[in-house]
C-alpha positions, 0 to 999 in steps of 0.5 A: 656779903658783908654782915653788920658784925663785919662793918666794924672791921672794915676801913670806915673811910672805905665802905665795902663795894657792895655796901648799898646792897647790904643795907637793902638786904638788912631792911627785910630782917627788921634791922631798919623799918625803911629802905636806906637806899631809897634816898640815894640817887642811883645811876642807871638807864631810862626805863622808857624811851622819852616821847618826842614831839614833832614841830607839827605836833607842838603846833597842834598842841599850842592851838588847843591851849588857852592862856597862860598854859599856851605860853608856858608850853611855848616857853618849854618848847622854845627854851627846853626849861624844866616845869619847875623852872617855868613855874619859877620865872619872873619878869625880872629874869628877862633882859630885854636889851640882851634878849636873854633869860636867867634861870634863877629858881624853880618851884616844886609843890608851890615852894620856890627854891634853887635850880636843880644844878649850878649849870642850870643858872646860866643865861639862855637866849630869847628869840625875838618871836618868843619875846613878842609873845611874852610881852603880849601876855604881859599886857593886861587883857582889858588893854588888849581888848581896847577897854583900857584899865579895869579892876575887879571892882569894875565887874561889881559896878557893872553887875549893879548897873545891869541889875538896874537896867533890867528893872530889878527892884532896888531891894532885890539889888541891895540883897544881891549886892549884900549892901547894908542899906538901900542908900549904898546901892542907889548912890555908890554903885549904880549908874544909869547906862548912857543909852538909858539916859538918851532914851529918857531924855528923848522921851521928855523932848518928844513930850515937849514937842508934842510928838507923843501923848502924855502917858504915865509909865511909873506904874500910876495909871491914873489920868493926867491932871488938868494942869498936866494936860494944860502943860502938854497942850499949851502953845506957849514957848515960855517955860521955866523948869526949876531944879 
C-alpha cells in the first residue's frame, strides 16, 4: 500500500495503481471526514438483474393508469427514454413533419439540465400511433368532452349558479363565494340556468291562459288582492305589460 508520505515521491501525473483504494483506507484514520471515492464513478456489474416486462404486462399496466401517467409510461415503453428525459419533454421537441423527437434536456429533482450524455441528444423516430396518442393528450379535456373552451373561473361561475338554483340564501352565497358585497354575487357571477328560465316563463304563461290558479310562491301566503283576482279572471285579451 502506498502511504500518504510516499505520495510526494510518486510521479504526480501517474497516480499509483491502487490510488483510489488508498484514499478509501485513509478515511477511517481521520485523514479526511468523508470517503473521497464516493464521488467517483466506479465501473462494475449490476447488483441485480433488471426487471423486464412483457407486452401483455405493459398493456395491463397502461389499463390501470390515468393521465398523464398513462402517456408517460407509454412514451417510456415506446421510446425507451429515461424518467428525467420524459419529465423534460416539451411539445417543441417533436417534429410532426418528420415524425421525430429530439431529446434536449432532462429534469432531476425539479431542475432542468442537459441530457446524460452527448449521444442522448440524438433524434428518435415517433411512430404514428404514438403521435396520435400524444396529440390526443394535447387537446384540452373540455374539447375532448365536447364542452368547448372553458377556464378555471368557469367552475366558480358554475358553483355560484348552482347555489342559486338550489335555493341558497343570497347572503350565504356571498359568504361562500367570499364576495365583499351582495351586489357582486347577484350581478357578476350568478346566472339563472336556462331550465329555470323556461319554468318561470311557463308559470306566467299558464297563469295568463288560466291553466293554473294564482298561488303566491315567494313566501307571502296572503290571499291575492281584488285587483290581482280581477287581472287573472278578466276575459279581456287587451293587456299592457310595462317594464
